[in-house]
Every structure is written in structure tokens, then in C-alpha cells.
PADO-728290 format. One line per 4 residues: number of its first residue (from 1); for each residue x, y, z of C-alpha. Coordinates in pm, 1 decimal, padded with zeros to 6 digits. Layout:
# PADO-728290
NUM = X,Y,Z; ... $
# end
This chain:
# PADO-728290
1 = 04634.3,11417.0,20714.8; 04923.1,11199.0,20551.9; 04849.3,10826.5,20552.7; 05016.9,10562.4,20767.8 $
5 = 05200.7,10427.9,20466.9; 05335.5,10788.3,20374.6; 05473.2,10834.4,20729.5; 05616.5,10481.0,20751.3 $
9 = 05792.9,10523.5,20413.8; 05941.4,10871.6,20531.7; 06073.2,10712.8,20846.7; 06220.2,10410.8,20669.0 $
13 = 06376.8,10635.8,20394.3; 06532.6,10866.7,20674.6; 06664.9,10560.5,20875.5; 06812.6,10402.9,20563.2 $
17 = 06992.0,10731.1,20472.9; 07122.2,10768.4,20823.2; 07242.2,10416.4,20820.8; 07410.2,10456.0,20495.5 $
21 = 07580.1,10774.8,20595.7; 07703.8,10613.6,20897.8; 07822.7,10321.0,20728.8; 08014.7,10487.2,20427.7 $
25 = 08321.5,10601.8,20628.1; 08411.0,10236.6,20699.4; 08413.7,10157.3,20338.2; 08615.1,10462.2,20243.6 $
29 = 08865.6,10395.0,20511.3; 09012.5,10095.7,20348.3; 09047.7,10279.3,20007.5; 09238.4,10571.0,20152.6 $
33 = 09437.7,10376.8,20407.7; 09800.1,10504.3,20384.2; 09718.5,10795.1,20173.1; 09948.5,11105.3,20227.5 $
37 = 09651.1,11337.2,20189.4; 09472.8,11177.0,20475.4; 09777.2,11176.9,20691.0; 09808.9,11536.6,20630.1 $
41 = 09450.3,11610.2,20699.3; 09464.7,11423.1,21022.0; 09755.0,11635.1,21135.2; 09645.3,11991.5,21028.7 $
45 = 09264.9,11958.8,21032.9; 09204.1,11972.2,21406.6; 09432.2,12295.3,21457.8; 09274.7,12449.6,21137.7 $
49 = 08911.6,12397.2,21294.8; 09026.8,12561.3,21625.3; 09176.1,12846.8,21436.7; 08866.5,12905.0,21251.2 $
53 = 08655.2,12898.3,21585.7; 08897.8,13140.3,21725.6; 08870.1,13366.0,21466.2; 08487.0,13353.0,21460.7 $
57 = 08472.1,13414.5,21831.3; 08705.3,13712.4,21820.0; 08521.4,13865.9,21544.4; 08206.3,13849.6,21747.0 $
61 = 08350.0,14059.1,22040.5; 08229.1,14416.4,22082.1; 08573.7,14592.2,22111.5; 08418.8,14938.0,22150.0 $
65 = 08315.8,14846.1,22506.7; 08583.9,14755.8,22776.8; 08329.6,14578.4,22996.6; 08251.5,14344.5,22707.5 $
69 = 08593.3,14313.5,22550.9; 08824.9,14277.6,22851.2; 08672.2,13931.0,22979.7; 08673.8,13777.8,22642.7 $
73 = 09037.5,13899.5,22574.9; 09155.4,13777.1,22917.2; 08991.6,13439.6,22851.6; 09149.3,13387.5,22509.4 $
77 = 09498.9,13502.3,22654.0; 09464.4,13255.4,22945.0; 09356.1,12968.7,22692.8; 09651.5,13053.2,22466.3 $
81 = 09904.3,13052.4,22755.4; 09768.6,12729.5,22887.6; 09792.8,12567.3,22555.2; 10156.9,12686.5,22503.5 $
85 = 10242.2,12589.5,22845.2 $
# end
């Protein structure tokens, strides 16, 4: 069984790493403020993530079965039509 010191050190190490990872973006934000790259990423990244998720979902559909494919495809068509509208 691990000692109390070992468990506490693991907890504090995990807490320190978590705190640092949550603090880093605030420090980096001031360095990249006004960057054209960050502006482009902010504009294109959300749509790119949605497209990747859409391809992933559409690839998982069993197109050999109508009962399986039609509801998924109908949902995709309604979703795309709603967003375009």
C-alpha cells in the first residue's frame, strides 16, 4: 500500500499541473494578441471541427441497410438545411 506522503505528493503534483495548464492560455494570450494567424484560426477552426465531426459521423453509418442509413441521412439533411436557412 502506498504511503500517505506518496499519495499527497501525487495529488499536489496533479493539482499543480492542472493549475498551470489552466493558467498558461492567459499568459500566451498577451503574446499572440493581434496575430493574423490567431484571427484566421478563430475564423476557420470552429467550422473545421464541425466538418471533421460530420465526416466522422457519416463514415460510421451502415449504408447497406436502409433502416439504418435513412434516419441518419434525414437528420443530416435537416441539420444542414436548418443551418443554411
